[in-house]
PyMOL CGO cylinders between C-alpha atoms (Angstrom):
from pymol import cmd
from pymol.cgo import CYLINDER

trace = [
    CYLINDER, 119.50, 123.17, 95.34, 122.63, 122.67, 93.26, 0.3, 1, 1, 1, 1, 1, 1,
    CYLINDER, 122.63, 122.67, 93.26, 122.71, 122.72, 89.48, 0.3, 1, 1, 1, 1, 1, 1,
    CYLINDER, 122.71, 122.72, 89.48, 123.68, 119.02, 89.45, 0.3, 1, 1, 1, 1, 1, 1,
    CYLINDER, 123.68, 119.02, 89.45, 120.69, 117.94, 91.57, 0.3, 1, 1, 1, 1, 1, 1,
    CYLINDER, 120.69, 117.94, 91.57, 118.34, 120.04, 89.39, 0.3, 1, 1, 1, 1, 1, 1,
    CYLINDER, 118.34, 120.04, 89.39, 119.65, 118.27, 86.32, 0.3, 1, 1, 1, 1, 1, 1,
    CYLINDER, 119.65, 118.27, 86.32, 119.33, 114.88, 88.04, 0.3, 1, 1, 1, 1, 1, 1,
    CYLINDER, 119.33, 114.88, 88.04, 115.72, 115.64, 89.00, 0.3, 1, 1, 1, 1, 1, 1,
    CYLINDER, 115.72, 115.64, 89.00, 115.00, 116.60, 85.40, 0.3, 1, 1, 1, 1, 1, 1,
    CYLINDER, 115.00, 116.60, 85.40, 116.55, 113.35, 84.12, 0.3, 1, 1, 1, 1, 1, 1,
    CYLINDER, 116.55, 113.35, 84.12, 114.54, 111.28, 86.62, 0.3, 1, 1, 1, 1, 1, 1,
    CYLINDER, 114.54, 111.28, 86.62, 111.33, 113.05, 85.64, 0.3, 1, 1, 1, 1, 1, 1,
    CYLINDER, 111.33, 113.05, 85.64, 111.89, 112.34, 81.94, 0.3, 1, 1, 1, 1, 1, 1,
    CYLINDER, 111.89, 112.34, 81.94, 112.80, 108.71, 82.63, 0.3, 1, 1, 1, 1, 1, 1,
    CYLINDER, 112.80, 108.71, 82.63, 109.66, 108.21, 84.72, 0.3, 1, 1, 1, 1, 1, 1,
    CYLINDER, 109.66, 108.21, 84.72, 107.47, 109.76, 82.02, 0.3, 1, 1, 1, 1, 1, 1,
    CYLINDER, 107.47, 109.76, 82.02, 109.05, 107.64, 79.27, 0.3, 1, 1, 1, 1, 1, 1,
    CYLINDER, 109.05, 107.64, 79.27, 108.55, 104.43, 81.26, 0.3, 1, 1, 1, 1, 1, 1,
    CYLINDER, 108.55, 104.43, 81.26, 104.95, 105.39, 82.04, 0.3, 1, 1, 1, 1, 1, 1,
    CYLINDER, 104.95, 105.39, 82.04, 104.30, 106.05, 78.33, 0.3, 1, 1, 1, 1, 1, 1,
    CYLINDER, 104.30, 106.05, 78.33, 105.82, 102.69, 77.39, 0.3, 1, 1, 1, 1, 1, 1,
    CYLINDER, 105.82, 102.69, 77.39, 103.47, 101.03, 79.87, 0.3, 1, 1, 1, 1, 1, 1,
    CYLINDER, 103.47, 101.03, 79.87, 100.46, 102.92, 78.46, 0.3, 1, 1, 1, 1, 1, 1,
    CYLINDER, 100.46, 102.92, 78.46, 101.38, 102.17, 74.86, 0.3, 1, 1, 1, 1, 1, 1,
    CYLINDER, 101.38, 102.17, 74.86, 101.97, 98.45, 75.39, 0.3, 1, 1, 1, 1, 1, 1,
    CYLINDER, 101.97, 98.45, 75.39, 99.15, 97.63, 77.80, 0.3, 1, 1, 1, 1, 1, 1,
    CYLINDER, 99.15, 97.63, 77.80, 96.47, 95.60, 75.97, 0.3, 1, 1, 1, 1, 1, 1,
    CYLINDER, 96.47, 95.60, 75.97, 92.91, 96.93, 75.84, 0.3, 1, 1, 1, 1, 1, 1,
    CYLINDER, 92.91, 96.93, 75.84, 91.49, 93.85, 77.54, 0.3, 1, 1, 1, 1, 1, 1,
    CYLINDER, 91.49, 93.85, 77.54, 92.82, 91.70, 80.39, 0.3, 1, 1, 1, 1, 1, 1,
    CYLINDER, 92.82, 91.70, 80.39, 92.21, 88.58, 78.32, 0.3, 1, 1, 1, 1, 1, 1,
    CYLINDER, 92.21, 88.58, 78.32, 94.88, 89.68, 75.81, 0.3, 1, 1, 1, 1, 1, 1,
    CYLINDER, 94.88, 89.68, 75.81, 98.51, 88.71, 76.37, 0.3, 1, 1, 1, 1, 1, 1,
    CYLINDER, 98.51, 88.71, 76.37, 100.83, 91.58, 77.26, 0.3, 1, 1, 1, 1, 1, 1,
    CYLINDER, 100.83, 91.58, 77.26, 103.50, 92.16, 74.58, 0.3, 1, 1, 1, 1, 1, 1,
    CYLINDER, 103.50, 92.16, 74.58, 106.24, 92.61, 77.19, 0.3, 1, 1, 1, 1, 1, 1,
    CYLINDER, 106.24, 92.61, 77.19, 107.67, 89.58, 78.96, 0.3, 1, 1, 1, 1, 1, 1,
    CYLINDER, 107.67, 89.58, 78.96, 107.15, 89.13, 82.71, 0.3, 1, 1, 1, 1, 1, 1,
    CYLINDER, 107.15, 89.13, 82.71, 110.85, 89.77, 83.48, 0.3, 1, 1, 1, 1, 1, 1,
    CYLINDER, 110.85, 89.77, 83.48, 110.71, 93.03, 81.47, 0.3, 1, 1, 1, 1, 1, 1,
    CYLINDER, 110.71, 93.03, 81.47, 107.60, 94.16, 83.33, 0.3, 1, 1, 1, 1, 1, 1,
    CYLINDER, 107.60, 94.16, 83.33, 109.33, 93.40, 86.64, 0.3, 1, 1, 1, 1, 1, 1,
    CYLINDER, 109.33, 93.40, 86.64, 112.43, 95.36, 85.55, 0.3, 1, 1, 1, 1, 1, 1,
    CYLINDER, 112.43, 95.36, 85.55, 110.25, 98.37, 84.64, 0.3, 1, 1, 1, 1, 1, 1,
    CYLINDER, 110.25, 98.37, 84.64, 108.66, 98.19, 88.11, 0.3, 1, 1, 1, 1, 1, 1,
    CYLINDER, 108.66, 98.19, 88.11, 112.13, 98.09, 89.69, 0.3, 1, 1, 1, 1, 1, 1,
    CYLINDER, 112.13, 98.09, 89.69, 113.26, 101.08, 87.59, 0.3, 1, 1, 1, 1, 1, 1,
    CYLINDER, 113.26, 101.08, 87.59, 110.21, 103.10, 88.64, 0.3, 1, 1, 1, 1, 1, 1,
    CYLINDER, 110.21, 103.10, 88.64, 110.87, 102.15, 92.26, 0.3, 1, 1, 1, 1, 1, 1,
    CYLINDER, 110.87, 102.15, 92.26, 114.50, 103.29, 92.04, 0.3, 1, 1, 1, 1, 1, 1,
    CYLINDER, 114.50, 103.29, 92.04, 113.47, 106.53, 90.35, 0.3, 1, 1, 1, 1, 1, 1,
    CYLINDER, 113.47, 106.53, 90.35, 110.96, 107.23, 93.13, 0.3, 1, 1, 1, 1, 1, 1,
    CYLINDER, 110.96, 107.23, 93.13, 113.52, 106.42, 95.80, 0.3, 1, 1, 1, 1, 1, 1,
    CYLINDER, 113.52, 106.42, 95.80, 116.11, 108.77, 94.28, 0.3, 1, 1, 1, 1, 1, 1,
    CYLINDER, 116.11, 108.77, 94.28, 113.52, 111.54, 93.82, 0.3, 1, 1, 1, 1, 1, 1,
    CYLINDER, 113.52, 111.54, 93.82, 112.67, 111.18, 97.52, 0.3, 1, 1, 1, 1, 1, 1,
    CYLINDER, 112.67, 111.18, 97.52, 116.36, 111.36, 98.49, 0.3, 1, 1, 1, 1, 1, 1,
    CYLINDER, 116.36, 111.36, 98.49, 116.87, 114.51, 96.41, 0.3, 1, 1, 1, 1, 1, 1,
    CYLINDER, 116.87, 114.51, 96.41, 113.76, 116.11, 97.89, 0.3, 1, 1, 1, 1, 1, 1,
    CYLINDER, 113.76, 116.11, 97.89, 114.86, 115.27, 101.44, 0.3, 1, 1, 1, 1, 1, 1,
    CYLINDER, 114.86, 115.27, 101.44, 118.35, 116.70, 100.79, 0.3, 1, 1, 1, 1, 1, 1,
    CYLINDER, 118.35, 116.70, 100.79, 116.80, 119.88, 99.41, 0.3, 1, 1, 1, 1, 1, 1,
    CYLINDER, 116.80, 119.88, 99.41, 114.29, 120.11, 102.26, 0.3, 1, 1, 1, 1, 1, 1,
    CYLINDER, 114.29, 120.11, 102.26, 111.39, 119.90, 99.82, 0.3, 1, 1, 1, 1, 1, 1,
    CYLINDER, 111.39, 119.90, 99.82, 108.12, 118.27, 100.82, 0.3, 1, 1, 1, 1, 1, 1,
    CYLINDER, 108.12, 118.27, 100.82, 107.15, 115.63, 98.23, 0.3, 1, 1, 1, 1, 1, 1,
    CYLINDER, 107.15, 115.63, 98.23, 103.54, 115.87, 97.11, 0.3, 1, 1, 1, 1, 1, 1,
    CYLINDER, 103.54, 115.87, 97.11, 101.39, 112.79, 97.32, 0.3, 1, 1, 1, 1, 1, 1,
    CYLINDER, 101.39, 112.79, 97.32, 99.30, 112.05, 94.23, 0.3, 1, 1, 1, 1, 1, 1,
    CYLINDER, 99.30, 112.05, 94.23, 95.53, 112.06, 94.65, 0.3, 1, 1, 1, 1, 1, 1,
    CYLINDER, 95.53, 112.06, 94.65, 92.40, 111.51, 92.59, 0.3, 1, 1, 1, 1, 1, 1,
    CYLINDER, 92.40, 111.51, 92.59, 90.44, 114.62, 91.63, 0.3, 1, 1, 1, 1, 1, 1,
    CYLINDER, 90.44, 114.62, 91.63, 87.25, 113.14, 93.11, 0.3, 1, 1, 1, 1, 1, 1,
    CYLINDER, 87.25, 113.14, 93.11, 88.97, 111.96, 96.30, 0.3, 1, 1, 1, 1, 1, 1,
    CYLINDER, 88.97, 111.96, 96.30, 87.46, 113.34, 99.49, 0.3, 1, 1, 1, 1, 1, 1,
    CYLINDER, 87.46, 113.34, 99.49, 89.96, 115.47, 101.45, 0.3, 1, 1, 1, 1, 1, 1,
    CYLINDER, 89.96, 115.47, 101.45, 91.35, 114.07, 104.71, 0.3, 1, 1, 1, 1, 1, 1,
    CYLINDER, 91.35, 114.07, 104.71, 90.05, 117.06, 106.66, 0.3, 1, 1, 1, 1, 1, 1,
    CYLINDER, 90.05, 117.06, 106.66, 86.78, 118.85, 106.18, 0.3, 1, 1, 1, 1, 1, 1,
    CYLINDER, 86.78, 118.85, 106.18, 86.04, 122.38, 107.39, 0.3, 1, 1, 1, 1, 1, 1,
    CYLINDER, 86.04, 122.38, 107.39, 82.72, 122.71, 109.13, 0.3, 1, 1, 1, 1, 1, 1,
    CYLINDER, 82.72, 122.71, 109.13, 81.06, 125.76, 110.63, 0.3, 1, 1, 1, 1, 1, 1,
    CYLINDER, 81.06, 125.76, 110.63, 80.25, 125.60, 114.30, 0.3, 1, 1, 1, 1, 1, 1,
    CYLINDER, 80.25, 125.60, 114.30, 77.64, 127.64, 116.09, 0.3, 1, 1, 1, 1, 1, 1,
    CYLINDER, 77.64, 127.64, 116.09, 77.73, 127.53, 119.88, 0.3, 1, 1, 1, 1, 1, 1,
    CYLINDER, 77.73, 127.53, 119.88, 74.57, 126.65, 121.83, 0.3, 1, 1, 1, 1, 1, 1,
    CYLINDER, 74.57, 126.65, 121.83, 72.16, 129.57, 121.80, 0.3, 1, 1, 1, 1, 1, 1,
    CYLINDER, 72.16, 129.57, 121.80, 73.06, 130.41, 118.21, 0.3, 1, 1, 1, 1, 1, 1,
    CYLINDER, 73.06, 130.41, 118.21, 75.09, 133.57, 118.96, 0.3, 1, 1, 1, 1, 1, 1,
    CYLINDER, 75.09, 133.57, 118.96, 78.71, 134.08, 118.01, 0.3, 1, 1, 1, 1, 1, 1,
    CYLINDER, 78.71, 134.08, 118.01, 81.15, 136.30, 119.92, 0.3, 1, 1, 1, 1, 1, 1,
    CYLINDER, 81.15, 136.30, 119.92, 80.80, 139.10, 117.35, 0.3, 1, 1, 1, 1, 1, 1,
    CYLINDER, 80.80, 139.10, 117.35, 77.00, 139.19, 117.78, 0.3, 1, 1, 1, 1, 1, 1,
    CYLINDER, 77.00, 139.19, 117.78, 77.17, 139.42, 121.58, 0.3, 1, 1, 1, 1, 1, 1,
]
cmd.load_cgo(trace, "trace")
């Protein structure tokens, strides 16, 4: 990965974090309260985050890096490892 793309990734990361913090800091505690940001501003922030994500994906694809998908810590994994015992209860090592 070139020095320029590393710097661009760093800039995108900081921009995404700043926008996320602005959202956190300005979001009212209750849904009944009016949001301090106007609807057009909220839409522009969404568009900015979308463009940042798109560019991060392009940089990752160019670098051959697999982008990680976010997940919840209590989310059940897509695959689950189970132990399997053949009929008769003996494994190959025991035979």
